N, C-alpha and C positions, 0 to 999 in steps of 0.2 A: 336458974340456967335456961328455964323454959321460954320466959319473956325474951331472953337474948335470941334464941332460934326463931321466935316470931319476928322480932326486930329485924333479923338479918334477911329472912325470907321476905319481909313486907319491902324492905329496901332494896333488895335485888330484883323482885317483881316492878317495883316503881321505876326503876332504872332502865329495865328491859323494855316497858311500856314506853317510857317517854322516848327512847330511840326507835322503836316501832313506829311510833305515831308522829314523828318529826315531819314526814312527808304531809300530813294533813293538818298539822297543827294551825295554819292560817285559815283553812275551810273551817275547821272546828270553832274558831274564834268568830265566826260568822253566826253560829247558833245563837238565838234569842228567843225568848218566850218559849212556846211550846216547842220549837225547834231544838231545845236543849236536850230532848230525850232522844235525839238523833244520835246514836253511837257508831262511831268509825272503827272498822276492823283493824287490827295490827297489821294483817296481811290480806291480800284480796283473797278470796276463796271461791272454789268452784261452786255451782249452784246445780240443782237438779236438771235432768234432762227429760224428765217426765211429761208426757204429752197432754194438753188440755185442749179444749174446743172454743170455738166461736159459737155464736147464735145459730148458724146453719149447719153446724156439726163438723166443720172443717177443723183438722187437727194443726195445733200450733205448739212450739217449744221456746222457751226464753231465749235460745239461741237465734231465734229468729229475727231479734232485735239487735245482734252484734252489730258493733260500729257506733252504737249512740249509747248516751248515758241514759240509763232507764230507772225511773221509778216504779218498782211492782208493788201493786197494793192489793194485798188479800182482804176481802170484805164480804159481808152477807147481807141480804136485805132486811134481816129481823135484828141486826146490830144497830143500836142508836148512835153509837160513836161513829160508826162507818157512815151511816146515811149522813151525819153532821158535816164530815170531812169530805164526802163526794164533790160537792160544788166547788169547795177550794182546790182539789185535785184537777177538776175541769177547767178552772180559770188557769192553773199553771200549766195545764197542757195547751190550752188555747194561746196563751201567750208566749210561751216558751218551746213548746212542742215543733219539731220539724226534723231536719237532717241529722241534728247533734243530741236530741233529747226527746224522749218520749215518757208518757204515764201509761201504764199498762195496768188495768184494773181486773182483777181475776176474783170472780164471784166464787166461794168455795162453800162446799156443801150443798144443801137444798136450796135452790134459788130458782123458782120457777121463772121462765122467761117473761110472761105477762108481769109478774111481780117486780123484775127489773126494769122492765119498760116503764112501768107505772112509776116506780121510784125515780128513774131518770126524768120523766116528764114533771113529777111534782116538784123536783128540785132544780130543774133548769138545766140539767147536765147534758151537753150536746157534743163533746168531743172525746169523751173517753169511750173505750172499746167495750163490748159486751163480750167477754171471755169467761168460760166456765170451767170449774174443777169439781164436780158434783160428788166424786167419790172421796175428796179431799187428799188424793193421793200425792199431788205437788205441794200442797200446804203441808202435810205430814212429812214429806221428805225434806222440806226446807225448814223444818222446826218451827212452823208456826202453830202455837198452841192457844191463842187468843185471838181476837180481833178487835179492831184492825190491826195489821202489820203491814209496813212498808220496808222494801228491800232495795237499797240502790245498787245498781250493777254499773261496773265501769265499760268501757268500749268493748272489752274482750269478753263480756258476759259474766264477770265474776263479782261476787258480792263485796261490796266495799263499806256499807254502811246498813245500819238497820233501825228502825223505830217501832216500837210496840205502843199502840194507842193512837187516839186521834192527833191531828196536828192542824196549823193553820199554813196549809201547803201554798196559799196566795198571799203570805205575809211578804214583807220586805226581806227577812231572814232567810225564808226559804227560796226566792228567787236568788238571793246573793249567793247562796250555797250551790244552787244548781248552776248559776253562772260561773262561778268559779270552778266547779267540777268540769263543766265543758270546755272552759279555757285551758284547764290543766292538762288535760287528757290529748 
């Protein structure tokens, strides 16, 4: 009897998930290589309104980027996978960033500004913003428990996808996904 209940529950969850994800099925099909880790949400979800700062101490919120598709990347200078993926995020932002898309990188935790600047110089990062979440308030509020984490926001500023771990953000798959998201919105 127990196996029957699990089978019914599993089938119901599967049917519900398939219906909920029908709108992203074509975009999900574009995932290849490291982009297969990008998981789309069943429904867009609101994100935190907690403030974070730029290098000059100016205050920002994720809502500042409403109107664009946004890849919000949480990272740290001490995180080896973060360091590895920053140049790919930079290339994605350089090539696709603009009125419809932006990569927003937020250094969370203790990340001294000189260390960030040195890392950007060493890795050739030129287009990514220097944004800081030193107390990890935003990261914690957005359920970022490891690094790196990239959260994709729709034009209304809601979370529509998330990836834990580094990825090849300059790959054809990533570019196709971003292009499809921009075109769909």
